[in-house]
N, C-alpha and C positions, 0 to 999 in steps of 0.2 A: 728311237728308231722311227722311220717314216711309216705312217699307217698306209696300207695298201688295201684297196677294195676291189671286189668284182663288180664292175658297173653294168655289164651286160653279158648274157650267154646266148648261144645258139647251137643248134644241133640238127642234123638231118635224120631222117629215119635210117636205121641200120638194116642191112640185108643184102640180098642179091639184086643190085641196082644196075641192070643191064644197059640202060640208056645213059648212065652217068659216067663221068670220068673225074680225075683228080681236080681239074679246074672247075668243073660245074659243082662238084661237091663242096669244094672250098668256098666258092661264091655263095652257095646257099647257106652254109653255116655262118660265115662272116656277116652276110647281109642280115641274118636273123639276130646275131649278137648286136649289131649296130642298131637295128630296129628296137631291140629290147631296151636299149638305153637312150633311144631317140637321137642318135648321133649320125653324122655323115663320115665317110672315109677320110676326109681331110683333117679330122681331129687326131688321127693316129700318127704317132711320132716314131714308131718302130714296130716290127712284126717278127715273131718267132714261129717258125713253121715246122711242125712235127710230121715226119713221114719216114717209114722204114722199108717199104716194099717196092716203091715205084722204080727204083734202079734195077731190081731183079725182074720185075714184071714187064717193064716197058723199055729198059735201057736208059731211062732218064735220070742222070746223076747230077750232082754239083749245084744246079740252080733251080731246084724244084719249086721252092717257095717263091722266088722271083717270078717264075713263069705262071704259077697258079694265081698269085695275087695280081699280077699285071693284067691277066685276062679279065679281071673284074675292075680294072681301072686304078688299082693301088700300085703306085710306083714312086721312085725317088727316095722314099724313106729307107732306113736300114732294114734289111730282111736277113734274118739269121736262120739257116737251115739246121734242123736238129734231127739227128738219127741216133736213137738210143733204144733199139729193139722195141718191145711192147710198151716201154716207158717213154717213148718219144714225145708224146703230147704233154705228159705231166712234166717232163724235163723242159719242154718249151715254156710251159707256164712258170716253172721255177726260174728260168732265165729272165722272163718278163718281170717277175716279181723282184728279182735282185737288181735289175736295171732301174726299176722305180725306186727301190730303197737306196740305190747309189746316187740318186738325183740326176740320172741321165735323161729322164723324160717324165711326163706327168700322165700320159695316156698311151698305152701300148696294147698290141694285139697278140694273143697266143692262139694258134689254130693247129689242129691236126687233121689230116685227111689221108684216106687210103682207098685204093681200088685194087682188091685182091681176088675177087671171084673171076674165074676164067674157065672156059670149056676145056683147057689143057690142064687136067687134074694133076699130072705129075709135076708140071711147072708150078702150079699153085701151091701144092704141099711142100715143094722144094724151097719155097720162101723161108721156111723155118730152119732149114738145114744150116744156115750160117749164124744162127743165134747161139751157137756154142762153138768151141774150138774145133775148126775143121781139120786142123793138123793132128788131132789126137782122138779121132772118132771112136776107135776101138777102146781106148783107155776110158773115154767118157762113158761108154756103154758098160764097161766092166765095173766102174765106180758106182753107177746107178744100180747095177745088178747086186752089188755087195750090200747096199743099204736096203734093198728090197728083199733080202733073203729071209727065210724063215716061214714064209706063207706060200703054199703051193696054189697056183691058179687052177681052177677047175678046167677039165677038158672042154674045148670048144668056146672058151671065154675070151677069145681075141678075134677081131675082125679080119676077114680075108681081103677086104677092100682097102685102098690106100688111105692113110691118115697121117697127120703131122707127127714128126718124131717127138714133139713135146707131149703127146699123149703117153708115150713110153716114159718120158721124164716124170710126169705127174703120177703115173701108175707106180713107179718106184717110190716116189714120195708117199703115196698112199699105203703101200705095203709096209714101209718103214713105220708109219704112224700107227698102223694096225698092230704091228708086232710090238712096238714100244709101249703103246697106251691102251691097247685093247679096242681101238676104234673099229666099228663094224661097217660092212658094206651097206647095211640098212641105214646107218647114221649118215653116211655119205649121200645116199639116195634121198634122205630127208632134206638135205641142203638143196639138192636139185629140185625137188618137188616144191619147196618153199619159194625158190627163185622163179620158177615157172609160174607159180601162182601170182607172184608180184607183177610179173611182166604182162599179165592180162590187163592191168590198169595203166600200162605204159604204151601210148599210141606210137612211140618212136622205136619200139623194140622189134627185133627181127622176128621173134616168135612170141605169140600171144595165146598159147594153149597151156592149160593147166594139166598137171600130172599128179596122180597119187603116188605114194612111195612104192606101192606094188607095181604100178605101171613103169616107173623108172627102173626098178630091178628087173622087170621082164623085158625091157627094151633091148634092141640089138646091142651086142657087146662091141666095145672098141678095143680095150685091152684091160684085163682084170686088174682092179675091181671096177673099172669105169665102163658104164654103158652110155649110149648115145646122148640121152638127155642130161647126163652129168658133164658133158663136154661142150665147150664153145664151138660154134661153127665158123667157117671162113666167111668174112663179111666185107661189105663196102660201107663207107660212111665218113662223116666229118663232124667235128665239134669245135667250137671256138669260145673264147672268153676275152672280154675287154677289161683290162685292169687299169686302175687309176689311183693316184694319190688324192689327198684331200683337195689340193690345188686343181687337180684334174677334174674332180667331181664338180667343183665350182665352174670350171670351163664348160662342162657338160650340162650345167644347170640342173643337177640331180639332187634329190633329197637324200641325205646320208642315211636317214632312217630306213630306207628300202635297200640299202647296200649291204652286202655281205663282206665282212673283213677277212682278209687272209692273215691268220694268226701265226702261221709258221709254214715253211716249205723247206724240206730237207731231202737231199739226195745222198745215198750211200751206195758203195759198190760191194760186191760179194768178197768173201775172204776164204782162206783155206782152213776154216775152222774144222775141228773134228766132228764127226757125226754124233758124238756123245755130248755135244755142247749146243743144243738148239737155242739156248738163251744168248748165244753169240751170233745169231742169225743177223744178216745185214738189215732186215726190216726192224728187228728189235732195236738195233742201234739208231736207226733213223727215227723210229717212234719215240724213243727216250729223249732224243735231242729235240724233236718237235714239241713234245709235252713241256720240256724245260723252257723252250723259247716262248711258248704260248702261256705258260703259267697255269696250266690245267693238267688234269690227269685222265686216265682211262674211265674213271667213274663219272666224269663230267660229260662224256660223249653221249649224244642222243641218237645219232644215226651214223652209219658207216657204209662206204662203198669200197669193196676190196676186190683184188684181182683173182677172180675165180675162173681162170681159163678152164679149170675143171673144178668139180665140187669140193674135192679134197683141198684145193687151194684156199677156199674160204675157211675151212676148218683150221688150217695151219696159220693163216694170216690173222684171224681173230685172236688166236693165242699169242702170236707175235706182237700184236698191238696192245695186249694186256686187257682185252675186252672180256676174256674168260681165262681161267687158270690154265697153265700148260697141261695138255692131255685131256682137257674137258670140252674141247670144241665139238666133238662128236655128240656126246650126251646132251650138251646145251642145245645143239641144233635139233636133235630128236625131240627134246621137250618143248620146242617152239619158242625158245627165248630170243631167236634172231628174226622172227617174223615181225612184220608191221603189227603193232599191238603188243609185242613181246617186250622183254626187259631191255634188249639192245638191238633194234632193227638193223639188219645188215642187207645190203643190196636191194633196197626197195625198187630200184629200176628194173630188177630182174637179173642184174649181174651180167657178166660176159656170157654165161651159159644161155641166157634167154634174150637179153638186149642185143647181143652180137659183139664181135671183137675184131673190128678193122684196126689192126694193131697200132698204126700211127695216130689214131684218133681216140683210142680207149681212155687214156688218162683224162682228157678234157671232157669226155662224156661223163665220167664220174663227177667232175666238178659241176657240170651242167645239172646233174641230178641233185647234188647236195645244195647248190644254190636254190633250186626250186623248193627243196625241202625246208631250208632255213627261211625262205620268204613265205612259206605256207601256201605254195602254188602247185603242189604235186597231186592235187585232186584225189582220186581213189586210192592212191598209195601213200597218202600224206602221213607222216609221223607227227603226232600231236605235239605242239609247243616245242619244236626242235630249236635248240639254242647253239649247240656246238656239234660239229660234224668232222669226220676224219675220212680221208681217202688214202688208200694204199695201192700203188701201181708198180708192178714188177716187170722186169724184162730180161730175156735171155737166161742162160744158165752156165755157170762155171763151177765145176766140182759138184757139190751137193746143195747149192742154193742159187738164187737168182744172181745174175751178173750185176743188176742194178735194181735198187728199190727207191721209190719216191713216196714220201709221206707228206700230205698236206692237211693242215688244220684250218677250218673255217669257223667263223662265229658271227652271231648277230650283234 
């Protein structure tokens, strides 16, 4: 198989970026990635552009990538638009990776950008309404209520302010995990406190304030058992990666010793598995295949970035990736095993809860963080001697799991 490397990465700050639009965010992230590998735009042979919300927010469909890249002078090359819910950016990277492996090019760009923050809150939160089956909304709700049965929410533990329907989705996942494995709200809060502590050292994070576990528990509720610091905010931002074959690295005149190799990239879609079969989760299937392709296993992983749109998401996904045994995600998090300095650091960037979650950019922001970690360039959040890293990025929901899961393995 052709070896594929991440030659350069770039990322904007995530947050409420009132003066930025999709074009300017794309420009900033791509320019940073080009600068990172000392290249000019004319080396790019193709581009894969991840975006999920611009059609809903602005009415711009069909040619989003062509417009965003042309605004910064990149035109003529193939531009592939990728919309795959919150996994749009990681899917864009997967397609860039497969194009290089197929011998279609030697240097390609993967970029994700999203402009989501709006004064029209109802429109903003409605972005998420189409990330499940809009033809079966009541059935969707009933299915989630069924898996979340058995634990009663305390009175007054849901917000009266608008929030994304996916907070209800994750709350159901949380109640199911609590009922099935004895996971506690305090353990979920420990995940959020850990990620907010990590984000203090990430200058690109939307939030850079630390919380104690008690502060997370005492924060305003969203929907039980989730409080505000346990949930990702609506964000703007962009991230980009330039991928290259060994031939491409020679064209770029880059030292391979500084490059991070893509060991595996796997995409899987959700299934109609029964709720009693968590080991058939789409992320489990994706991770197993990725480990097989890379020739490594969960015990080899030094650092992970996972899709924690809420803190319970991190607990579920570290179990799906085999980083902790099934049902042990909560206790492991409470013991500090997933902190920088712990047994298996998870989300040193601060994760989606703290770093932010502009959905079309999130997957490549994970890659940005892991590349910095593997290069030893993550400063105050650096995981010592990191050699192998894993990213898990999910999107949408069908039934009782994500509609899509992307698992990427990187190594020095």
